[in-house]
C-alpha positions in Angstrom: 101.0 96.6 82.2 102.6 96.1 85.6 99.6 97.6 87.3 97.3 95.1 85.5 99.3 92.1 86.7 99.1 93.6 90.2 95.3 93.7 90.1 95.1 90.1 88.9 97.5 88.9 91.5 95.2 90.1 94.4 92.6 87.4 93.7 93.7 83.8 93.5 90.4 82.1 92.9 86.7 82.3 93.7 85.4 80.1 96.5 82.5 78.0 95.1 80.8 76.2 98.0 77.2 75.7 99.1 77.5 78.4 101.7 79.2 81.0 99.4 76.6 80.3 96.7 73.8 80.9 99.2 75.5 84.2 100.2 75.1 85.5 96.6 71.5 86.2 97.4 72.7 88.9 99.7 75.1 90.4 97.1 78.2 88.7 98.6 81.0 87.0 96.7 83.8 85.0 98.2 87.4 84.9 96.9 90.6 83.1 98.0 93.3 85.8 98.3 97.1 86.0 99.2 98.1 86.1 102.8 99.6 89.5 102.4 96.5 91.2 101.0 94.4 93.8 102.9 90.9 95.2 102.7 91.7 98.5 101.0 93.8 97.0 98.2 91.2 94.3 97.6 88.4 96.8 97.4 90.2 98.8 94.8 91.3 95.8 92.7 87.8 94.2 92.7 86.2 97.5 91.7 88.7 97.9 88.8 88.6 94.3 87.6 84.9 93.6 87.7 83.6 97.2 87.3 81.3 97.0 90.4 80.8 99.0 93.5 82.1 97.3 96.7 80.4 98.4 100.0 82.2 96.1 102.4 85.1 93.6 102.6 85.4 91.0 105.3 88.6 88.9 105.6 88.8 85.5 107.2 92.1 83.7 108.0 91.8 79.9 107.7 94.7 78.5 109.8 96.7 75.5 108.7 95.8 72.2 110.3 96.9 68.6 110.5 94.6 66.0 109.0 95.0 62.3 109.5 94.4 60.2 106.4 95.0 56.5 106.4 97.1 56.7 109.5 99.4 59.4 108.0 99.5 63.0 109.2 99.0 65.5 106.3 99.4 69.2 106.8 96.7 71.3 105.1 97.9 74.7 104.2 96.1 77.8 105.6 94.8 80.5 103.4 93.0 83.9 103.5 89.4 84.3 102.3 87.7 87.6 101.4 83.9 88.0 101.5 83.0 91.0 99.3 79.7 92.8 99.7 78.5 94.5 96.5 76.1 97.4 96.0 72.5 96.4 95.8 71.5 95.3 92.3 75.1 94.4 91.2 76.7 91.0 90.9 79.8 89.2 89.6 79.3 86.2 87.3 81.9 83.7 88.4 81.1 81.2 85.6 82.4 83.4 82.8 86.0 83.8 84.1 88.3 86.7 83.5 
């Protein structure tokens, strides 16, 4: 049971934007992941969770930044984003959920 929780904790949420939707044509899926995650553990957990073959994992660190809104400074938190490339012919349907 503890191992299952560990798998689910590695993926926070899918990133659904116009760019990430267009990348699905190239068998790529984008997820928001914890700051402590790494490529090897992400690959293993995604393969177990969705039962797909992962060929490549790219990780992007989005830094925190300050945004000015109505004259007030607001700090936007940074996060880590993983772009997962799947084997040709496989896909993950993000609309169904887990």
